[in-house]
N, C-alpha and C positions, 0 to 999 in steps of 0.2 A: 364487798368492796371496801377498800379502806375509809378511812375518816375524811370530812369535809374538806378541802385543802392540804390534804396530805401529799408530801414531797414524794417524787417518784426517782428512782435512780436509773441513772443511763451511763451506759460506761463509754469514756473519752478516751479514746488512744489518740497517739503522734507517735511517729517515726522520725527516729533522730537520724539523719543520713550525713556520712562523713564527718562525724562528731560535732555537727552544728548545733549546740547546745540552744543558744541563742534564738535561732530561728526558730528552732522546736518549740521553744517557750510562747514566743511570739505566735504561734500558731496554736497551742493549746491555750493561750488567754482569750484568743480570738474565739475559738470554738466554745470555749467555757460562756463567753459573753454571749453569743448567738445563743446558747442552749437557755440562757437565764438563769443560771445557776447564780451570780452576784445578785442578782436581783430577788429572789427567793431567798437566798441567804439574809439579806438587808431587811426583808420583810418578816422575817421568823427571829429577827434581834430581838424585837419588843411585840408584846401581845397585843392582837388587834382585836377591838370589839367586833363580835359579830354584825352590827350595824356597819360599822365602817369596813368590815370585809366586803359586805354585799354592795356598798356604797361605791369602794373601791372597783370591783369586778364589773359593775354597771358602768362606770366610766371609761375602764380598759375594752369593754364591749364597743362600747359607742366611738371610740378612738380607732378601733379595726376597724369598724364598719365605715368611717369617715376616710380612712386611708384607701379600702377598698374602694369606695366610691370614686375617688380621686382616679385610681388606677384604671378604672374601667373608662374613664373618658379617653 
């Protein structure tokens, strides 16, 4: 497998209907944001120490658990 924390590539496509480029751009931006690409690019901008990486991953997992527990109620 790949390196720890390596980014994966995912194909994102948007269809332009009736030359409505503005709407297509809006849809593309939303898809990119939901995919988490902006967040990954921001994180890869600077080097992150392994200890900071582990701490961030742990915080993200705790946040996901907290959100999931609220949704179950």
